[in-house]
N, CA, C and O atoms as a DFTB+ gen file, in Angstrom:
492 C
 N C O
     1  1       5.791     -24.124     -15.126
     2  2       4.787     -23.911     -16.155
     3  2       3.811     -25.083     -16.245
     4  3       2.821     -25.009     -16.974
     5  1       4.078     -26.146     -15.523
     6  2       3.236     -27.337     -15.596
     7  2       2.130     -27.357     -14.536
     8  3       1.217     -28.180     -14.610
     9  1       2.207     -26.473     -13.571
    10  2       1.195     -26.439     -12.518
    11  2       1.431     -27.440     -11.406
    12  3       0.513     -27.770     -10.655
    13  1       2.657     -27.923     -11.298
    14  2       3.003     -28.870     -10.235
    15  2       3.803     -28.101      -9.186
    16  3       4.927     -27.669      -9.441
    17  1       3.214     -27.939      -8.014
    18  2       3.828     -27.135      -6.967
    19  2       3.910     -27.943      -5.681
    20  3       2.950     -28.610      -5.296
    21  1       5.052     -27.880      -5.022
    22  2       5.215     -28.661      -3.798
    23  2       5.070     -27.827      -2.522
    24  3       5.002     -28.381      -1.425
    25  1       5.021     -26.511      -2.660
    26  2       4.908     -25.644      -1.491
    27  2       3.441     -25.293      -1.224
    28  3       2.731     -24.906      -2.152
    29  1       2.975     -25.418       0.014
    30  2       1.573     -25.113       0.330
    31  2       1.131     -23.701      -0.066
    32  3       0.028     -23.527      -0.583
    33  1       1.970     -22.698       0.167
    34  2       1.613     -21.322      -0.203
    35  2       1.488     -21.179      -1.719
    36  3       0.613     -20.467      -2.212
    37  1       2.352     -21.848      -2.438
    38  2       2.289     -21.811      -3.895
    39  2       1.025     -22.516      -4.393
    40  3       0.399     -22.053      -5.347
    41  1       0.650     -23.610      -3.770
    42  2      -0.572     -24.320      -4.127
    43  2      -1.800     -23.453      -3.854
    44  3      -2.752     -23.440      -4.635
    45  1      -1.764     -22.734      -2.738
    46  2      -2.848     -21.821      -2.369
    47  2      -2.989     -20.699      -3.398
    48  3      -4.093     -20.387      -3.843
    49  1      -1.868     -20.102      -3.767
    50  2      -1.850     -19.028      -4.757
    51  2      -2.344     -19.552      -6.109
    52  3      -3.125     -18.884      -6.786
    53  1      -1.900     -20.718      -6.491
    54  2      -2.323     -21.320      -7.762
    55  2      -3.826     -21.546      -7.790
    56  3      -4.467     -21.312      -8.814
    57  1      -4.391     -21.995      -6.687
    58  2      -5.834     -22.238      -6.622
    59  2      -6.614     -20.929      -6.780
    60  3      -7.648     -20.902      -7.448
    61  1      -6.126     -19.850      -6.173
    62  2      -6.801     -18.552      -6.301
    63  2      -6.765     -18.051      -7.739
    64  3      -7.783     -17.620      -8.280
    65  1      -5.605     -18.110      -8.345
    66  2      -5.448     -17.607      -9.710
    67  2      -6.216     -18.482     -10.700
    68  3      -6.784     -17.966     -11.663
    69  1      -6.241     -19.771     -10.483
    70  2      -6.969     -20.682     -11.380
    71  2      -8.455     -20.346     -11.432
    72  3      -9.101     -20.574     -12.455
    73  1      -9.007     -19.808     -10.346
    74  2     -10.429     -19.446     -10.297
    75  2     -10.747     -18.203     -11.122
    76  3     -11.895     -18.011     -11.524
    77  1      -9.751     -17.357     -11.382
    78  2      -9.992     -16.093     -12.075
    79  2     -10.244     -16.275     -13.559
    80  3      -9.648     -17.136     -14.206
    81  1     -11.141     -15.448     -14.089
    82  2     -11.411     -15.445     -15.528
    83  2     -10.599     -14.386     -16.254
    84  3     -10.343     -14.513     -17.451
    85  1     -10.190     -13.341     -15.537
    86  2      -9.429     -12.233     -16.097
    87  2      -8.748     -11.514     -14.933
    88  3      -9.110     -11.701     -13.772
    89  1      -7.757     -10.691     -15.268
    90  2      -6.991     -10.026     -14.219
    91  2      -6.708      -8.579     -14.561
    92  3      -6.506      -8.221     -15.721
    93  1      -6.698      -7.749     -13.515
    94  2      -6.215      -6.379     -13.611
    95  2      -4.932      -6.347     -12.795
    96  3      -4.950      -6.534     -11.578
    97  1      -3.827      -6.109     -13.474
    98  2      -2.526      -6.071     -12.812
    99  2      -2.187      -4.614     -12.516
   100  3      -2.144      -3.780     -13.420
   101  1      -1.951      -4.321     -11.254
   102  2      -1.692      -2.952     -10.804
   103  2      -0.261      -2.859     -10.293
   104  3       0.177      -3.679      -9.487
   105  1       0.466      -1.844     -10.777
   106  2       1.846      -1.696     -10.332
   107  2       2.288      -0.248     -10.407
   108  3       1.939       0.466     -11.347
   109  1       3.053       0.184      -9.421
   110  2       3.708       1.481      -9.562
   111  2       4.850       1.332     -10.554
   112  3       5.281       0.221     -10.865
   113  1       5.327       2.450     -11.038
   114  2       6.572       2.394     -11.795
   115  2       7.682       2.415     -10.758
   116  3       7.822       3.370      -9.994
   117  1       8.456       1.363     -10.745
   118  2       9.456       1.143      -9.701
   119  2      10.818       1.063     -10.378
   120  3      11.149       0.044     -10.985
   121  1      11.604       2.117     -10.281
   122  2      12.909       2.171     -10.949
   123  2      12.800       1.869     -12.441
   124  3      13.573       1.079     -12.983
   125  1      11.847       2.496     -13.087
   126  2      11.580       2.363     -14.527
   127  2      11.036       0.995     -14.909
   128  3      11.062       0.631     -16.085
   129  1      10.547       0.235     -13.947
   130  2       9.956      -1.070     -14.221
   131  2       8.757      -1.280     -13.322
   132  3       8.267      -0.341     -12.694
   133  1       8.289      -2.509     -13.263
   134  2       7.154      -2.788     -12.388
   135  2       7.636      -3.357     -11.067
   136  3       8.814      -3.678     -10.914
   137  1       6.733      -3.479     -10.121
   138  2       7.124      -3.794      -8.749
   139  2       7.658      -5.226      -8.613
   140  3       7.170      -6.141      -9.276
   141  1       8.650      -5.406      -7.761
   142  2       9.175      -6.749      -7.504
   143  2       8.110      -7.690      -6.934
   144  3       8.139      -8.890      -7.206
   145  1       7.186      -7.163      -6.156
   146  2       6.127      -8.017      -5.596
   147  2       5.252      -8.588      -6.708
   148  3       4.874      -9.759      -6.661
   149  1       4.933      -7.775      -7.700
   150  2       4.141      -8.268      -8.828
   151  2       4.940      -9.268      -9.657
   152  3       4.397     -10.269     -10.123
   153  1       6.211      -8.999      -9.836
   154  2       7.094      -9.934     -10.562
   155  2       7.069     -11.303      -9.879
   156  3       6.928     -12.329     -10.544
   157  1       7.205     -11.314      -8.561
   158  2       7.159     -12.578      -7.821
   159  2       5.802     -13.256      -7.944
   160  3       5.728     -14.472      -8.126
   161  1       4.729     -12.479      -7.844
   162  2       3.382     -13.054      -7.939
   163  2       3.168     -13.731      -9.287
   164  3       2.545     -14.790      -9.360
   165  1       3.678     -13.131     -10.341
   166  2       3.550     -13.730     -11.676
   167  2       4.457     -14.949     -11.820
   168  3       4.023     -16.007     -12.275
   169  1       5.710     -14.789     -11.431
   170  2       6.704     -15.845     -11.638
   171  2       6.466     -17.086     -10.786
   172  3       6.948     -18.170     -11.116
   173  1       5.738     -16.934      -9.709
   174  2       5.511     -18.032      -8.768
   175  2       4.661     -19.147      -9.372
   176  3       4.682     -20.284      -8.901
   177  1       3.904     -18.797     -10.438
   178  2       3.009     -19.759     -11.076
   179  2       3.339     -19.889     -12.555
   180  3       4.229     -19.216     -13.075
   181  1       2.611     -20.755     -13.207
   182  2       2.797     -20.937     -14.641
   183  2       1.473     -21.059     -15.367
   184  3       0.922     -20.070     -15.850
   185  1       0.977     -22.254     -15.440
   186  2      -0.187     -22.521     -16.292
   187  2      -1.450     -21.793     -15.870
   188  3      -2.339     -21.591     -16.697
   189  1      -1.559     -21.396     -14.624
   190  2      -2.772     -20.733     -14.141
   191  2      -3.034     -19.392     -14.838
   192  3      -4.180     -18.948     -14.896
   193  1      -2.010     -18.753     -15.358
   194  2      -2.154     -17.472     -16.047
   195  2      -2.587     -17.655     -17.502
   196  3      -3.188     -16.751     -18.083
   197  1      -2.298     -18.780     -18.079
   198  2      -2.411     -18.963     -19.522
   199  2      -3.844     -18.848     -20.044
   200  3      -4.779     -19.445     -19.509
   201  1      -3.976     -18.054     -21.112
   202  2      -5.238     -17.890     -21.797
   203  2      -6.214     -16.939     -21.146
   204  3      -7.350     -16.822     -21.607
   205  1      -5.812     -16.256     -20.091
   206  2      -6.709     -15.349     -19.382
   207  2      -6.358     -13.902     -19.731
   208  3      -5.182     -13.539     -19.762
   209  1      -7.373     -13.075     -19.992
   210  2      -7.100     -11.689     -20.371
   211  2      -6.614     -10.848     -19.191
   212  3      -6.955     -11.093     -18.034
   213  1      -5.804      -9.849     -19.533
   214  2      -5.262      -8.947     -18.516
   215  2      -5.409      -7.496     -18.958
   216  3      -5.309      -7.171     -20.141
   217  1      -5.647      -6.640     -17.978
   218  2      -5.614      -5.186     -18.143
   219  2      -4.566      -4.678     -17.164
   220  3      -4.165      -5.393     -16.245
   221  1      -4.125      -3.443     -17.363
   222  2      -3.018      -2.915     -16.578
   223  2      -3.347      -1.541     -16.029
   224  3      -3.887      -0.686     -16.731
   225  1      -3.010      -1.341     -14.748
   226  2      -3.126      -0.030     -14.113
   227  2      -1.756       0.301     -13.535
   228  3      -1.143      -0.516     -12.847
   229  1      -1.291       1.500     -13.823
   230  2       0.022       1.895     -13.320
   231  2       0.017       3.365     -12.918
   232  3      -0.880       4.132     -13.269
   233  1       1.044       3.720     -12.178
   234  2       1.202       5.095     -11.722
   235  2       2.668       5.315     -11.398
   236  3       3.413       4.364     -11.162
   237  1       3.069       6.562     -11.390
   238  2       4.454       6.888     -11.062
   239  2       4.908       8.145     -11.765
   240  3       4.090       8.937     -12.233
   241  1       6.210       8.328     -11.836
   242  2       6.787       9.554     -12.378
   243  2       6.362       9.816     -13.822
   244  3       6.145      10.971     -14.190
   245  1       6.239       8.802     -14.631
   246  2       5.779       8.959     -16.016
   247  2       4.394       8.333     -16.171
   248  3       4.075       7.763     -17.214
   249  1       3.591       8.441     -15.142
   250  2       2.258       7.841     -15.092
   251  2       2.325       6.316     -15.159
   252  3       1.307       5.658     -15.375
   253  1       3.496       5.763     -14.978
   254  2       3.660       4.318     -14.959
   255  2       3.803       3.672     -16.321
   256  3       3.735       2.448     -16.427
   257  1       3.999       4.457     -17.360
   258  2       4.033       3.891     -18.710
   259  2       5.154       2.865     -18.903
   260  3       4.959       1.866     -19.595
   261  1       6.303       3.094     -18.311
   262  2       7.406       2.128     -18.463
   263  2       7.109       0.843     -17.706
   264  3       7.532      -0.238     -18.116
   265  1       6.388       0.962     -16.612
   266  2       5.968      -0.217     -15.858
   267  2       5.101      -1.115     -16.721
   268  3       5.324      -2.323     -16.794
   269  1       4.111      -0.522     -17.373
   270  2       3.199      -1.294     -18.221
   271  2       3.940      -1.914     -19.399
   272  3       3.678      -3.062     -19.757
   273  1       4.855      -1.176     -20.001
   274  2       5.624      -1.726     -21.124
   275  2       6.312      -3.029     -20.735
   276  3       6.279      -4.004     -21.486
   277  1       6.931      -3.042     -19.567
   278  2       7.660      -4.236     -19.138
   279  2       6.734      -5.364     -18.711
   280  3       6.931      -6.515     -19.102
   281  1       5.740      -5.045     -17.923
   282  2       4.864      -6.107     -17.425
   283  2       4.063      -6.740     -18.549
   284  3       3.772      -7.936     -18.510
   285  1       3.708      -5.955     -19.539
   286  2       2.967      -6.476     -20.697
   287  2       3.798      -7.555     -21.412
   288  3       3.260      -8.582     -21.826
   289  1       5.085      -7.320     -21.552
   290  2       5.956      -8.305     -22.202
   291  2       6.008      -9.611     -21.408
   292  3       5.890     -10.696     -21.977
   293  1       6.183      -9.498     -20.107
   294  2       6.275     -10.683     -19.252
   295  2       4.942     -11.421     -19.216
   296  3       4.902     -12.644     -19.349
   297  1       3.857     -10.684     -19.036
   298  2       2.531     -11.303     -18.956
   299  2       2.190     -12.031     -20.253
   300  3       1.643     -13.133     -20.216
   301  1       2.501     -11.439     -21.380
   302  2       2.232     -12.080     -22.668
   303  2       3.063     -13.349     -22.808
   304  3       2.560     -14.372     -23.275
   305  1       4.316     -13.292     -22.413
   306  2       5.163     -14.491     -22.461
   307  2       4.583     -15.600     -21.586
   308  3       4.671     -16.778     -21.935
   309  1       3.997     -15.230     -20.461
   310  2       3.448     -16.223     -19.543
   311  2       2.089     -16.749     -19.992
   312  3       1.529     -17.644     -19.359
   313  1       1.556     -16.198     -21.083
   314  2       0.318     -16.712     -21.636
   315  2      -0.919     -15.894     -21.349
   316  3      -2.010     -16.259     -21.785
   317  1      -0.777     -14.797     -20.624
   318  2      -1.924     -13.914     -20.436
   319  2      -2.253     -13.244     -21.767
   320  3      -1.359     -12.962     -22.564
   321  1      -3.520     -12.995     -22.001
   322  2      -3.976     -12.364     -23.233
   323  2      -4.056     -10.855     -22.994
   324  3      -4.730     -10.407     -22.067
   325  1      -3.379     -10.084     -23.814
   326  2      -3.356      -8.631     -23.659
   327  2      -4.663      -8.054     -24.194
   328  3      -4.922      -8.108     -25.397
   329  1      -5.473      -7.511     -23.318
   330  2      -6.751      -6.906     -23.717
   331  2      -6.558      -5.508     -24.282
   332  3      -7.511      -4.894     -24.763
   333  1      -5.346      -5.008     -24.227
   334  2      -5.011      -3.653     -24.670
   335  2      -5.753      -2.592     -23.851
   336  3      -6.037      -1.499     -24.341
   337  1      -6.052      -2.928     -22.625
   338  2      -6.697      -1.983     -21.706
   339  2      -5.659      -1.539     -20.681
   340  3      -5.169      -2.337     -19.882
   341  1      -5.341      -0.267     -20.723
   342  2      -4.322       0.284     -19.825
   343  2      -4.831       1.577     -19.198
   344  3      -5.415       2.426     -19.871
   345  1      -4.601       1.703     -17.918
   346  2      -4.915       2.944     -17.216
   347  2      -3.620       3.438     -16.586
   348  3      -3.012       2.748     -15.768
   349  1      -3.212       4.621     -16.972
   350  2      -2.047       5.255     -16.372
   351  2      -2.560       6.410     -15.524
   352  3      -3.071       7.396     -16.054
   353  1      -2.428       6.290     -14.233
   354  2      -2.957       7.299     -13.319
   355  2      -2.018       8.507     -13.319
   356  3      -0.843       8.409     -12.965
   357  1      -2.559       9.613     -13.715
   358  2      -1.774      10.839     -13.841
   359  2      -1.714      11.599     -12.521
   360  3      -2.629      11.536     -11.701
   361  1      -0.622      12.310     -12.346
   362  2      -0.439      13.205     -11.186
   363  2      -0.632      12.492      -9.849
   364  3      -1.211      13.063      -8.926
   365  1      -0.168      11.286      -9.738
   366  2      -0.387      10.493      -8.525
   367  2       0.194      11.180      -7.289
   368  3      -0.393      11.103      -6.210
   369  1       1.324      11.841      -7.434
   370  2       1.976      12.425      -6.270
   371  2       1.224      13.642      -5.737
   372  3       1.176      13.857      -4.526
   373  1       0.644      14.427      -6.618
   374  2      -0.128      15.580      -6.146
   375  2      -1.533      15.177      -5.706
   376  3      -2.142      15.863      -4.886
   377  1      -2.051      14.077      -6.239
   378  2      -3.400      13.640      -5.904
   379  2      -3.454      12.746      -4.668
   380  3      -4.522      12.569      -4.083
   381  1      -2.349      12.196      -4.276
   382  2      -2.332      11.235      -3.186
   383  2      -1.613      11.819      -1.973
   384  3      -0.548      11.335      -1.591
   385  1      -2.176      12.831      -1.380
   386  2      -1.565      13.492      -0.233
   387  2      -1.963      12.854       1.098
   388  3      -1.359      13.142       2.131
   389  1      -2.970      11.994       1.073
   390  2      -3.429      11.329       2.296
   391  2      -3.278       9.822       2.106
   392  3      -2.682       9.363       1.132
   393  1      -3.811       9.084       3.025
   394  2      -3.729       7.617       2.959
   395  2      -4.690       7.005       1.941
   396  3      -4.566       5.825       1.613
   397  1      -5.641       7.785       1.439
   398  2      -6.610       7.251       0.489
   399  2      -6.452       7.924      -0.869
   400  3      -5.960       9.048      -0.968
   401  1      -6.873       7.226      -1.900
   402  2      -6.792       7.738      -3.265
   403  2      -8.195       8.034      -3.766
   404  3      -9.092       7.198      -3.649
   405  1      -8.382       9.203      -4.316
   406  2      -9.664       9.590      -4.880
   407  2      -9.553       9.582      -6.399
   408  3      -8.802      10.365      -6.980
   409  1     -10.306       8.693      -7.034
   410  2     -10.316       8.650      -8.498
   411  2     -11.068       9.853      -9.035
   412  3     -11.994      10.359      -8.402
   413  1     -10.656      10.307     -10.219
   414  2     -11.391      11.381     -10.868
   415  2     -12.266      10.782     -11.975
   416  3     -12.279       9.567     -12.176
   417  1     -12.981      11.628     -12.673
   418  2     -13.893      11.161     -13.717
   419  2     -13.145      10.390     -14.813
   420  3     -13.641       9.378     -15.307
   421  1     -11.970      10.860     -15.186
   422  2     -11.151      10.196     -16.201
   423  2     -10.779       8.781     -15.753
   424  3     -10.894       7.832     -16.527
   425  1     -10.337       8.645     -14.510
   426  2      -9.964       7.325     -13.975
   427  2     -11.153       6.369     -13.977
   428  3     -11.027       5.202     -14.348
   429  1     -12.300       6.879     -13.561
   430  2     -13.494       6.034     -13.482
   431  2     -13.946       5.554     -14.856
   432  3     -14.329       4.394     -15.012
   433  1     -13.904       6.442     -15.859
   434  2     -14.267       6.053     -17.227
   435  2     -13.273       5.036     -17.784
   436  3     -13.665       4.073     -18.443
   437  1     -12.008       5.252     -17.519
   438  2     -10.979       4.342     -18.004
   439  2     -11.127       2.964     -17.354
   440  3     -10.954       1.944     -18.021
   441  1     -11.444       2.929     -16.067
   442  2     -11.633       1.655     -15.378
   443  2     -12.843       0.913     -15.934
   444  3     -12.780      -0.299     -16.145
   445  1     -13.931       1.615     -16.172
   446  2     -15.115       0.978     -16.740
   447  2     -14.794       0.381     -18.115
   448  3     -15.191      -0.745     -18.412
   449  1     -14.081       1.134     -18.945
   450  2     -13.710       0.646     -20.275
   451  2     -12.816      -0.594     -20.170
   452  3     -12.976      -1.544     -20.936
   453  1     -11.876      -0.579     -19.220
   454  2     -10.984      -1.732     -19.038
   455  2     -11.763      -2.963     -18.590
   456  3     -11.549      -4.057     -19.113
   457  1     -12.653      -2.795     -17.638
   458  2     -13.460      -3.916     -17.147
   459  2     -14.348      -4.458     -18.268
   460  3     -14.483      -5.672     -18.421
   461  1     -14.954      -3.563     -19.048
   462  2     -15.789      -3.997     -20.176
   463  2     -14.979      -4.836     -21.162
   464  3     -15.470      -5.848     -21.664
   465  1     -13.757      -4.427     -21.438
   466  2     -12.886      -5.203     -22.353
   467  2     -12.576      -6.576     -21.758
   468  3     -12.623      -7.587     -22.459
   469  1     -12.263      -6.606     -20.475
   470  2     -11.956      -7.890     -19.838
   471  2     -13.162      -8.839     -19.892
   472  3     -13.007     -10.030     -20.165
   473  1     -14.328      -8.320     -19.638
   474  2     -15.534      -9.147     -19.700
   475  2     -15.714      -9.702     -21.111
   476  3     -16.030     -10.878     -21.290
   477  1     -15.513      -8.856     -22.094
   478  2     -15.634      -9.286     -23.497
   479  2     -14.640     -10.411     -23.808
   480  3     -15.012     -11.425     -24.397
   481  1     -13.397     -10.230     -23.417
   482  2     -12.370     -11.234     -23.676
   483  2     -12.605     -12.523     -22.891
   484  3     -12.353     -13.619     -23.392
   485  1     -13.083     -12.382     -21.669
   486  2     -13.279     -13.566     -20.809
   487  2     -14.417     -14.449     -21.316
   488  3     -14.421     -15.657     -21.077
   489  1     -15.376     -13.851     -22.012
   490  2     -16.483     -14.643     -22.559
   491  2     -16.000     -15.449     -23.724
   492  3     -16.777     -16.187     -24.330
């Protein structure tokens, strides 16, 4: 939590995150929680997250709602500011039949609203 890292990869990651003004955290719902890769990305650092607003995008069997519930708790504990902007992508399994994802009008409006909130909080 002090920002003192001895590993080069950790220092690299810290430098990238320190540059950010706000974050959109994206995760599938993975066994009723969020992805282990995202957990590691958050846990690998400390102070770089503090005071920066976050929005959440999730998807999965319940549109990712349980994923967001858990990650929101961890992110808030780590000092990220909850912008209360959440996008739960519905029907991901029927909509994602190919290698690419096509957003619908609802997704696009929700993303714009989330980004607008992050900009407001970051200022």
